[in-house]
N, C-alpha and C positions, 0 to 999 in steps of 0.2 A: 705408631702403627706401621707395620711392615706389609708390603705388597710384593709378590713375586710373579714374574712373567718370563717366559723363555725368549731368547733372542729370535727375531723374525716372526714372532707369534702375534696374532691380533686378539687372542683370547687369553684370559678372561678380561672383560671390560672392567675398568676401574670404577668402583662406585663407593660412595660414603653416605651413610644415613645422616640426615639432618636431625640432630638431637634436640629434644625438648629440654630447655634449661630451666623452665619454671619462671623465668623473669619476663618473658614476652608472651603475648598471645600468639600461639603457634599458627592458627588459621590466618590471622592478619599478616603474620610474617610471610606465610606462603603466598598470599596475594601479592605482596611486595616482590617476592622472588620471581613470581610468574612474569612480572613486568620488568625484569632485569636482564642483564647480560652476564653470563657465567663463562669464565675463562679458566684455562688450566695451564700451569707452568711447571717445569721440572728442570733442576740444575744439578750438575755433577757435584758430588760431595768432595771429590778429589781436587778439582781445580776451579770450581765455581762457575763454569761456563754453562749457559742454558742450552739444553737439548730441545726443549719445547718452551716457547714463550707466548703466552696469551692466546692459546688456541681455543676455539669454541668448545664449550662443554654444555651439558644439559641437565634438566631436572625431570624426575618422573615420580608419580605417585604409586606406591605399592598397592596392588590389588589384594584386599583382605577377604578372607573367607567368612568372617563374622561381621555383621553390620554394627555390632557394638564395640568392635575394636577401634582404638584411636587411629587416625590417619597417619601414615608414615610416608616420608618423602626421601628420595635419594638424589644426590647430584652424581653425575657420571662423566667419564671421558672415554671416548671410543678411539682406540689406538690406530695410528697410521703406520705403514711399513717403515718409514724413515725414523719414527719415534723409537723403535726397538731394534735398531741395527747394531748398536754398540753396547757390549756387556759392561756393566758397572752398577754403582750404587748412586742413587739420585734422591735429592730432597725435593718434594713436590708440594704444591698448594693450589687450591681453587680460589679464584677471586670472583666475588659476586658484586656487581655494580648495580646498586639500587637506584634506578632513575628517579623514582618519586622523591627520594630523600637526598639525592646528589651525594651519596656516600658509597664506600666500598668496604666489604667484609672479606676477611681472609679466613679460609677454612683449610685444614682443621685448626681449632683454637687451642685445645688443651694439650695435645701432643703432636710432635712432628710426624709427617707422612713421608716414609721412605719407600722408593720404588727400587727393587732389585731385579736387574735384567741379567739372567744367567745364560750360560752356554746352552745351546739346543743340542739334543742328541740326534736330531734329524738334519740331513744336509739341506741347506736352503737353495742350492743350485740344482736344477733339474735338467737332465740330459734325456730328451725325449726323441 
């Protein structure tokens, strides 16, 4: 999965849908995730140094228009100014620490998440 954000920008927020895999009861899983700690990390593809390491992330339920629609959940990370200061390509992941089970899940599972910070076309310094 590829995610793009401009240097010095705080938008868009990084979010990933928690996918129903059919192997676990999704509502039970969400109860476990609600009582967990979610962290976000991001390291440079070039040299392997961490730009972000175990910073707090969150989970949110999508508000659905139809009451018959299945519940959807997203994990997200809200960018800080220092996170997006350096242009580059980064590999990222969410860590979900399930306190009830004393276990840790790494997300995404099926494919790697890459964050691409690109040059901004707007000057980040303001002369007022």
